[in-house]
DRENVEX-843101 format. One line per field, with one value per residue (C-alpha): residue number from 0; residue in one letter; x, y, z negated. Coordinates in nm, 2 decimals. Each point is the difference from the previous one (the first is absolute). Example, Ala and Ser with C-alpha at 12.3 -4.5 7.8 and 13.67 -1.06 7.14 Angstrom:
nr: 0 | 1
rest: A | S
px: 1.23 | 0.14
py: -0.45 | 0.34
pz: -0.78 | 0.07
END
This chain:
nr: 0 | 1 | 2 | 3 | 4 | 5 | 6 | 7 | 8 | 9 | 10 | 11 | 12 | 13 | 14 | 15 | 16 | 17 | 18 | 19 | 20 | 21 | 22 | 23 | 24 | 25 | 26 | 27 | 28 | 29 | 30 | 31 | 32 | 33 | 34 | 35 | 36 | 37 | 38 | 39 | 40 | 41 | 42 | 43 | 44 | 45 | 46 | 47 | 48 | 49 | 50 | 51 | 52 | 53 | 54 | 55 | 56 | 57 | 58 | 59 | 60 | 61 | 62 | 63 | 64 | 65 | 66 | 67 | 68 | 69 | 70 | 71 | 72 | 73 | 74 | 75 | 76 | 77 | 78 | 79 | 80 | 81 | 82 | 83 | 84 | 85 | 86 | 87 | 88 | 89 | 90 | 91 | 92 | 93 | 94 | 95 | 96 | 97 | 98 | 99 | 100 | 101 | 102 | 103 | 104 | 105 | 106 | 107 | 108 | 109 | 110 | 111 | 112 | 113 | 114 | 115 | 116 | 117 | 118 | 119 | 120 | 121 | 122 | 123 | 124 | 125 | 126 | 127 | 128 | 129 | 130 | 131 | 132 | 133 | 134 | 135 | 136 | 137 | 138 | 139 | 140 | 141 | 142 | 143 | 144 | 145 | 146 | 147 | 148 | 149 | 150 | 151 | 152 | 153 | 154 | 155 | 156 | 157 | 158 | 159 | 160 | 161 | 162 | 163 | 164 | 165 | 166 | 167 | 168 | 169 | 170 | 171 | 172 | 173 | 174 | 175 | 176 | 177 | 178 | 179 | 180 | 181 | 182 | 183 | 184 | 185 | 186 | 187 | 188 | 189 | 190 | 191 | 192 | 193 | 194 | 195 | 196 | 197 | 198 | 199 | 200 | 201 | 202 | 203 | 204 | 205 | 206 | 207 | 208 | 209 | 210 | 211 | 212 | 213 | 214 | 215 | 216 | 217 | 218 | 219 | 220 | 221 | 222 | 223 | 224 | 225 | 226 | 227 | 228 | 229 | 230 | 231 | 232 | 233 | 234 | 235 | 236 | 237 | 238 | 239 | 240 | 241 | 242 | 243 | 244 | 245 | 246 | 247 | 248 | 249 | 250 | 251 | 252 | 253 | 254 | 255 | 256 | 257 | 258 | 259 | 260 | 261 | 262 | 263 | 264 | 265 | 266 | 267 | 268 | 269 | 270 | 271 | 272 | 273 | 274 | 275 | 276 | 277 | 278 | 279 | 280 | 281 | 282 | 283 | 284 | 285 | 286 | 287 | 288 | 289 | 290 | 291 | 292 | 293 | 294 | 295 | 296 | 297 | 298 | 299 | 300 | 301 | 302 | 303 | 304 | 305 | 306 | 307 | 308 | 309 | 310 | 311 | 312 | 313 | 314 | 315 | 316 | 317 | 318 | 319 | 320 | 321 | 322 | 323 | 324 | 325 | 326 | 327 | 328 | 329 | 330 | 331 | 332 | 333 | 334 | 335 | 336 | 337 | 338 | 339 | 340 | 341 | 342 | 343 | 344 | 345 | 346 | 347 | 348 | 349 | 350 | 351 | 352 | 353 | 354 | 355 | 356 | 357 | 358 | 359 | 360 | 361 | 362 | 363 | 364 | 365 | 366 | 367 | 368 | 369 | 370 | 371 | 372 | 373 | 374 | 375 | 376 | 377 | 378 | 379 | 380 | 381 | 382 | 383 | 384 | 385 | 386 | 387 | 388 | 389 | 390 | 391 | 392 | 393 | 394 | 395 | 396 | 397 | 398 | 399 | 400 | 401 | 402 | 403
rest: M | Y | S | N | A | S | V | I | A | G | E | V | Y | V | K | G | G | E | L | Y | G | F | L | V | R | K | P | G | D | Y | A | L | Q | E | Q | S | G | I | S | N | V | S | V | G | Y | V | G | Y | S | L | D | G | A | P | A | T | E | E | F | E | R | I | I | S | T | A | F | N | A | K | L | E | E | I | E | K | T | S | E | R | T | R | A | F | L | N | E | Q | R | T | H | A | D | A | P | S | E | V | E | V | A | A | A | D | V | L | K | D | A | A | A | R | T | L | M | Q | A | I | K | A | A | G | G | L | L | V | S | D | L | A | K | Q | I | Q | A | G | A | R | S | R | I | D | D | I | Q | E | K | L | I | A | T | S | L | L | E | Q | E | I | V | V | V | C | S | K | S | R | T | P | I | L | R | Y | A | S | E | E | D | A | A | A | L | S | A | L | K | V | R | C | S | C | G | R | P | V | L | E | E | R | K | E | K | S | V | T | V | T | A | L | G | R | N | L | V | D | K | S | R | W | M | T | I | L | L | V | E | E | L | R | L | L | G | V | P | L | E | H | I | F | I | E | Q | V | D | G | G | D | E | M | D | C | L | A | V | I | A | G | D | T | V | L | F | E | L | K | D | K | E | F | S | L | G | H | A | Y | S | F | A | A | K | V | G | I | L | R | P | D | L | S | A | V | I | T | T | D | K | V | G | N | D | A | R | E | H | F | E | R | A | K | R | A | S | M | A | T | S | R | G | R | P | V | A | V | D | S | A | P | V | F | V | E | G | I | Q | R | L | Q | D | E | L | R | T | I | G | S | T | L | S | V | D | D | A | T | W | F | F | E | D | C | F | L | Q | A | A | I | S | P | S | K | Y | I | M | Q | M | S | D | T | A | I | A | N | D | S | V | P | S | P | L | P | K | P | R | S | A | S | D | R | P | T | R | D | S | A | A | R
px: 2.80 | -0.36 | -0.28 | -0.26 | 0.06 | -0.23 | 0.23 | 0.22 | 0.19 | -0.04 | 0.17 | 0.01 | 0.03 | 0.05 | -0.04 | -0.08 | 0.02 | -0.35 | 0.01 | -0.04 | -0.02 | -0.13 | -0.03 | -0.05 | -0.19 | -0.02 | -0.33 | -0.30 | 0.02 | -0.33 | -0.03 | 0.06 | -0.21 | -0.20 | 0.28 | 0.30 | 0.31 | 0.03 | 0.21 | -0.12 | 0.15 | -0.06 | 0.10 | 0.03 | 0.07 | 0.06 | 0.06 | -0.18 | -0.28 | -0.39 | -0.05 | 0.21 | 0.31 | 0.20 | 0.27 | -0.24 | -0.17 | 0.34 | 0.09 | -0.31 | 0.05 | 0.36 | -0.13 | -0.30 | 0.24 | 0.28 | -0.23 | -0.24 | -0.24 | -0.38 | 0.04 | -0.32 | -0.08 | -0.11 | -0.12 | 0.08 | -0.23 | -0.07 | -0.29 | -0.20 | 0.02 | -0.12 | -0.30 | -0.08 | 0.03 | -0.20 | -0.31 | -0.18 | 0.03 | -0.06 | 0.30 | 0.11 | -0.14 | 0.27 | 0.00 | -0.07 | 0.20 | -0.27 | 0.03 | 0.34 | 0.06 | -0.26 | 0.09 | 0.36 | -0.10 | -0.13 | 0.38 | -0.05 | -0.15 | -0.15 | -0.17 | -0.20 | -0.07 | -0.17 | -0.16 | -0.18 | -0.14 | -0.15 | -0.15 | -0.11 | -0.18 | -0.15 | 0.25 | 0.20 | 0.02 | 0.38 | 0.01 | -0.04 | 0.24 | 0.33 | -0.17 | -0.03 | 0.35 | 0.31 | 0.13 | 0.39 | -0.22 | -0.22 | 0.26 | -0.06 | -0.38 | -0.01 | 0.22 | -0.16 | -0.34 | 0.09 | 0.19 | -0.34 | -0.21 | 0.28 | -0.05 | -0.39 | 0.01 | -0.18 | -0.23 | -0.10 | -0.32 | -0.17 | -0.20 | -0.23 | 0.03 | -0.32 | 0.13 | -0.27 | 0.04 | 0.35 | -0.09 | 0.11 | -0.38 | 0.11 | 0.27 | 0.08 | 0.27 | 0.02 | -0.08 | -0.29 | -0.15 | -0.01 | -0.14 | -0.29 | -0.09 | 0.00 | -0.22 | -0.18 | -0.05 | 0.11 | 0.03 | 0.16 | -0.25 | 0.08 | -0.14 | 0.28 | 0.09 | 0.24 | 0.23 | 0.04 | 0.14 | 0.32 | 0.21 | 0.25 | 0.23 | -0.07 | 0.14 | -0.17 | 0.15 | -0.08 | -0.08 | 0.34 | 0.10 | -0.27 | 0.13 | 0.39 | -0.05 | -0.29 | 0.22 | 0.31 | -0.03 | 0.27 | 0.27 | -0.15 | 0.07 | 0.34 | 0.09 | -0.12 | 0.14 | 0.37 | -0.01 | -0.10 | 0.27 | 0.23 | -0.11 | -0.31 | -0.24 | -0.40 | -0.08 | 0.23 | -0.15 | -0.28 | -0.19 | -0.31 | 0.03 | -0.22 | 0.12 | -0.17 | -0.17 | 0.34 | 0.05 | 0.36 | 0.08 | 0.25 | 0.13 | 0.28 | 0.23 | 0.32 | 0.30 | -0.21 | -0.10 | -0.30 | 0.01 | -0.28 | 0.01 | -0.21 | -0.09 | -0.05 | -0.05 | 0.04 | 0.26 | 0.04 | -0.11 | 0.04 | -0.40 | 0.08 | 0.28 | -0.18 | -0.27 | 0.29 | 0.17 | -0.34 | -0.01 | 0.34 | -0.05 | -0.31 | 0.19 | 0.37 | 0.14 | 0.41 | 0.00 | -0.17 | -0.03 | -0.13 | -0.04 | -0.12 | 0.02 | 0.09 | 0.17 | 0.01 | -0.03 | 0.25 | -0.25 | -0.07 | 0.34 | 0.04 | -0.28 | 0.18 | 0.30 | -0.15 | -0.20 | 0.31 | 0.23 | -0.32 | 0.04 | 0.31 | -0.02 | -0.29 | -0.06 | 0.22 | 0.28 | 0.02 | 0.04 | -0.25 | -0.01 | -0.05 | -0.23 | 0.16 | -0.10 | -0.17 | 0.19 | -0.09 | -0.05 | -0.05 | -0.08 | -0.20 | 0.31 | 0.21 | -0.26 | 0.23 | 0.32 | -0.12 | -0.22 | 0.34 | 0.18 | -0.24 | -0.03 | 0.36 | 0.06 | -0.23 | 0.18 | 0.31 | -0.05 | -0.12 | 0.34 | 0.20 | -0.18 | 0.09 | 0.30 | 0.11 | 0.00 | 0.23 | 0.29 | -0.04 | 0.43 | 0.03 | 0.18 | -0.26 | -0.38 | -0.27 | -0.15 | 0.34 | 0.07 | -0.37 | 0.07 | 0.34 | -0.16 | -0.22 | 0.30 | 0.17 | -0.27 | -0.10 | 0.38 | -0.01 | -0.32 | -0.17 | -0.29 | -0.27 | -0.10 | 0.24 | -0.07 | -0.17 | 0.18 | -0.16 | -0.19 | 0.17 | -0.16 | -0.18 | -0.22 | -0.03 | -0.33 | 0.00 | -0.03 | -0.06 | 0.26 | -0.09 | 0.28 | 0.00
py: -1.46 | 0.18 | -0.18 | 0.25 | 0.04 | 0.35 | 0.17 | 0.20 | 0.20 | 0.08 | 0.16 | 0.02 | 0.26 | 0.10 | 0.35 | -0.03 | -0.35 | -0.05 | -0.20 | 0.17 | -0.15 | 0.01 | -0.26 | 0.11 | -0.31 | -0.06 | 0.12 | -0.23 | 0.00 | -0.08 | 0.33 | 0.13 | -0.25 | 0.28 | 0.21 | -0.22 | 0.17 | 0.18 | -0.13 | -0.03 | 0.16 | -0.15 | 0.18 | -0.24 | 0.14 | -0.20 | 0.21 | 0.08 | 0.27 | -0.12 | 0.35 | 0.15 | 0.11 | 0.33 | -0.24 | -0.21 | 0.28 | 0.14 | -0.32 | -0.01 | 0.29 | -0.03 | -0.37 | 0.19 | 0.30 | -0.22 | -0.26 | 0.22 | -0.23 | 0.07 | -0.25 | -0.11 | -0.26 | -0.30 | -0.29 | -0.33 | -0.21 | -0.38 | -0.13 | -0.11 | 0.35 | 0.21 | -0.23 | 0.02 | 0.43 | -0.04 | -0.16 | 0.31 | -0.04 | 0.31 | 0.09 | 0.13 | 0.38 | 0.23 | -0.05 | 0.33 | 0.11 | 0.00 | -0.40 | -0.07 | 0.20 | -0.20 | -0.33 | 0.07 | -0.01 | -0.30 | -0.19 | 0.02 | -0.36 | 0.13 | 0.29 | -0.24 | -0.25 | 0.30 | 0.11 | -0.30 | -0.05 | 0.34 | -0.08 | -0.30 | 0.11 | 0.32 | 0.24 | -0.01 | 0.22 | 0.16 | -0.14 | -0.40 | 0.07 | -0.17 | -0.29 | -0.09 | 0.00 | -0.25 | 0.12 | 0.04 | 0.32 | 0.14 | 0.28 | 0.14 | -0.02 | 0.43 | 0.02 | -0.24 | 0.14 | 0.35 | -0.13 | -0.17 | 0.31 | 0.23 | -0.21 | -0.03 | -0.36 | 0.05 | 0.30 | 0.09 | 0.03 | 0.02 | -0.26 | 0.09 | -0.31 | -0.07 | 0.00 | -0.26 | -0.28 | 0.12 | -0.05 | 0.26 | 0.16 | 0.24 | 0.19 | 0.31 | 0.17 | 0.35 | 0.26 | 0.16 | -0.35 | -0.05 | 0.35 | -0.09 | -0.31 | 0.24 | 0.24 | -0.30 | -0.15 | -0.33 | -0.27 | -0.30 | -0.32 | 0.04 | 0.36 | 0.18 | 0.30 | -0.11 | 0.22 | -0.10 | -0.33 | -0.08 | 0.06 | -0.17 | 0.04 | -0.31 | -0.04 | -0.12 | -0.13 | 0.24 | -0.08 | 0.06 | -0.26 | -0.28 | 0.06 | -0.07 | -0.27 | -0.20 | -0.28 | 0.19 | 0.23 | 0.21 | -0.25 | 0.10 | 0.41 | -0.08 | -0.27 | 0.26 | 0.28 | -0.16 | -0.13 | 0.40 | 0.07 | -0.22 | 0.16 | -0.27 | 0.20 | -0.08 | -0.12 | -0.31 | -0.06 | -0.22 | -0.07 | -0.25 | -0.14 | -0.35 | -0.25 | -0.36 | 0.06 | 0.06 | 0.41 | 0.12 | 0.24 | 0.21 | -0.09 | 0.30 | -0.01 | 0.13 | 0.03 | -0.11 | -0.37 | -0.09 | -0.07 | -0.10 | 0.05 | -0.15 | 0.19 | -0.15 | 0.17 | -0.32 | -0.29 | -0.16 | -0.34 | -0.32 | 0.04 | 0.35 | -0.18 | -0.20 | 0.27 | 0.21 | -0.25 | -0.05 | 0.35 | -0.02 | -0.27 | 0.22 | 0.32 | -0.14 | 0.28 | 0.11 | 0.05 | -0.07 | 0.16 | -0.08 | 0.29 | -0.09 | 0.19 | -0.29 | -0.28 | -0.30 | -0.31 | -0.29 | -0.22 | 0.25 | 0.07 | -0.36 | -0.03 | 0.24 | -0.18 | -0.33 | 0.12 | 0.14 | -0.30 | -0.20 | 0.23 | -0.09 | -0.33 | -0.12 | -0.40 | -0.07 | 0.21 | 0.28 | 0.38 | 0.21 | 0.41 | 0.00 | 0.25 | 0.23 | 0.02 | 0.31 | 0.29 | 0.00 | 0.32 | -0.05 | 0.33 | 0.26 | 0.22 | -0.15 | 0.04 | 0.32 | -0.15 | -0.33 | 0.17 | 0.21 | -0.34 | -0.15 | 0.26 | 0.07 | -0.40 | 0.04 | 0.28 | -0.14 | -0.26 | 0.22 | 0.17 | -0.31 | -0.09 | 0.35 | 0.02 | -0.32 | 0.13 | 0.30 | -0.26 | -0.22 | -0.02 | 0.10 | -0.20 | 0.03 | -0.12 | 0.30 | -0.19 | 0.01 | 0.34 | 0.12 | -0.23 | 0.18 | 0.29 | -0.08 | -0.15 | 0.32 | 0.26 | -0.27 | 0.04 | 0.37 | 0.04 | 0.21 | -0.13 | -0.10 | -0.33 | -0.22 | -0.10 | -0.37 | -0.29 | -0.10 | -0.26 | -0.33 | -0.10 | -0.27 | 0.29 | 0.22 | -0.02 | -0.04 | 0.34 | 0.07 | 0.17 | 0.34 | 0.23 | 0.26
pz: 3.07 | 0.06 | -0.15 | 0.14 | 0.37 | 0.01 | -0.24 | 0.19 | -0.33 | -0.35 | -0.27 | -0.34 | -0.26 | -0.36 | -0.20 | -0.36 | -0.07 | 0.25 | 0.37 | 0.33 | 0.33 | 0.35 | 0.29 | 0.38 | 0.20 | 0.32 | 0.21 | 0.01 | -0.39 | -0.20 | -0.06 | 0.33 | 0.20 | 0.20 | 0.04 | 0.20 | 0.07 | -0.33 | -0.31 | -0.32 | -0.32 | -0.32 | -0.35 | -0.36 | -0.30 | -0.34 | -0.31 | -0.33 | 0.06 | 0.03 | 0.24 | 0.30 | -0.18 | 0.15 | 0.11 | 0.18 | 0.20 | 0.08 | 0.15 | 0.21 | 0.12 | 0.13 | 0.16 | 0.17 | 0.14 | 0.14 | 0.15 | 0.12 | -0.17 | -0.21 | -0.29 | -0.13 | -0.28 | 0.07 | -0.24 | 0.05 | -0.07 | 0.09 | 0.19 | -0.30 | -0.17 | 0.34 | 0.00 | -0.37 | 0.03 | 0.28 | -0.16 | -0.13 | -0.35 | -0.27 | -0.13 | -0.35 | -0.11 | -0.17 | -0.38 | -0.16 | -0.28 | -0.24 | 0.10 | 0.00 | -0.31 | -0.18 | 0.14 | -0.10 | -0.35 | 0.06 | 0.03 | -0.37 | -0.12 | -0.33 | 0.17 | 0.24 | -0.31 | -0.10 | 0.25 | 0.03 | -0.36 | 0.05 | 0.34 | -0.15 | -0.30 | 0.19 | -0.23 | -0.36 | -0.28 | 0.02 | -0.39 | 0.18 | 0.31 | -0.17 | -0.09 | 0.39 | 0.09 | -0.11 | -0.35 | 0.18 | 0.17 | -0.26 | -0.10 | 0.36 | -0.03 | -0.01 | 0.30 | 0.20 | -0.08 | 0.12 | 0.34 | 0.08 | -0.10 | 0.21 | 0.29 | 0.01 | -0.11 | -0.31 | -0.10 | -0.37 | -0.17 | -0.34 | -0.13 | -0.33 | -0.20 | -0.24 | -0.34 | -0.15 | 0.28 | 0.10 | 0.32 | 0.33 | 0.07 | 0.27 | 0.20 | 0.16 | 0.15 | -0.07 | -0.31 | 0.28 | -0.03 | -0.36 | 0.02 | 0.21 | -0.27 | -0.27 | 0.22 | 0.04 | -0.36 | 0.11 | -0.31 | -0.12 | 0.02 | -0.41 | 0.01 | -0.05 | 0.28 | 0.25 | -0.04 | -0.38 | 0.10 | -0.01 | 0.32 | 0.14 | 0.36 | 0.22 | 0.37 | 0.28 | 0.35 | 0.30 | 0.36 | 0.11 | -0.31 | 0.16 | 0.31 | -0.05 | -0.28 | 0.19 | 0.24 | -0.15 | 0.29 | -0.16 | 0.12 | 0.33 | -0.04 | -0.12 | 0.24 | 0.29 | -0.13 | 0.02 | 0.35 | 0.10 | -0.21 | 0.22 | 0.34 | 0.03 | 0.22 | -0.14 | 0.37 | -0.12 | -0.32 | -0.05 | -0.33 | -0.11 | 0.33 | 0.06 | 0.25 | 0.02 | -0.34 | -0.19 | -0.15 | 0.05 | -0.24 | 0.22 | 0.37 | 0.07 | 0.34 | -0.13 | 0.24 | 0.27 | -0.22 | -0.16 | -0.34 | -0.24 | -0.34 | -0.28 | -0.35 | -0.35 | -0.34 | -0.16 | 0.07 | 0.33 | -0.05 | 0.19 | 0.13 | 0.12 | 0.21 | 0.15 | 0.10 | 0.09 | 0.23 | 0.18 | 0.11 | 0.12 | 0.19 | 0.17 | 0.03 | 0.08 | -0.13 | 0.08 | -0.36 | -0.32 | -0.40 | -0.28 | -0.27 | -0.38 | -0.26 | -0.18 | 0.13 | 0.22 | -0.12 | 0.03 | 0.14 | 0.27 | 0.08 | 0.03 | 0.28 | 0.19 | -0.01 | 0.09 | 0.28 | 0.19 | -0.06 | 0.15 | 0.31 | 0.06 | 0.23 | 0.21 | -0.08 | 0.24 | -0.16 | 0.25 | -0.18 | 0.04 | -0.10 | -0.40 | -0.13 | -0.25 | -0.38 | -0.11 | -0.15 | -0.37 | -0.16 | -0.36 | -0.23 | 0.19 | -0.13 | 0.25 | 0.33 | 0.15 | -0.06 | 0.15 | 0.30 | 0.11 | 0.01 | 0.18 | 0.22 | 0.03 | 0.09 | 0.31 | 0.11 | -0.03 | 0.19 | 0.31 | -0.07 | 0.01 | 0.32 | 0.18 | -0.12 | 0.08 | 0.42 | -0.17 | -0.15 | 0.29 | 0.01 | -0.37 | -0.22 | -0.29 | 0.01 | -0.01 | -0.30 | -0.20 | 0.06 | -0.15 | -0.26 | -0.07 | 0.01 | -0.25 | -0.22 | -0.01 | -0.05 | -0.36 | -0.08 | 0.06 | -0.16 | 0.22 | 0.11 | -0.24 | 0.16 | 0.25 | 0.38 | -0.03 | 0.15 | 0.34 | 0.03 | 0.14 | 0.40 | -0.16 | -0.26 | 0.33 | 0.17 | 0.37 | 0.21 | 0.35 | 0.22 | -0.17 | -0.14 | -0.26
END
């Protein structure tokens, strides 16, 4: 009844609603090709903790002691992913706390609109700020302005307005600057002393603000930070990569799989779909995702569905591999939850493959058991989000014989 001839034994345990298992394989397994005669012990875990939970560490210690084994993490990757990681690409840098805090404020569409207006004008009077955003958000203008200044996206200045021409003639940042102007006896073009003219508060975009708003880099900052919180090392996150003349917003290796991200601070339209599909065709990631602050247009969705149906058969009617449509994330507020779902989906796939050997003679499949774990947790309201359903066999990428 064994589907894997290399497996000598395997056992599965449940503790605290989470799944643990280990396998003993015959000598000569892939991880011990140079140590013939020594059996290979593998340990697996399925649960809701991103980091090594105490129960997991305890289980590893028990197995290590019982088998006199030294356990080390082995990442399951495809040959394509390993080749990608070996290309000596420059990985992403860790965002600073200041950048993350500022990018978080820019999740607000009204804040982004205001930043773009101030940047385009080179600065605006505080009294004119409410006019730059939609009517429904104008009641929040003071709060928005305060947050933009507190996170160093905007800086305040004083603007001197000529009382005769009613145009701004000068601006300064502090009372010290005002004192210096007075000492120099600076006058307006109309002849009056500058400091006797009308003064108003204004705001301008800082260097940090320009950097985050240009090319919507604030979205990249948030994506990199959320991937880090998911446990993806910086060495596996690559931003603004160029392949064949096409720029990739972000590439990340998550749970051994290559994931391509497209970021759009606008609606993802049919034109964007054509461009993104070309990038997917060049890179051939295991999974792709579109993250937009707005929505994915119906014509863009239909394009991916048509492409999927068209790839289901050749001209002779023979079935071929079907490319999965991208994961669509509509609204930046959903980014964290959607990334957790993506990471969990890829991890659950690996867990299912590992536990298939543990469940060789069981009456229930590992995928069904993992789904039952999720359903029970949801019913008991004991976890913030469910484990996703493992992908079907046709959706899974082809991998070599590596194990996790």
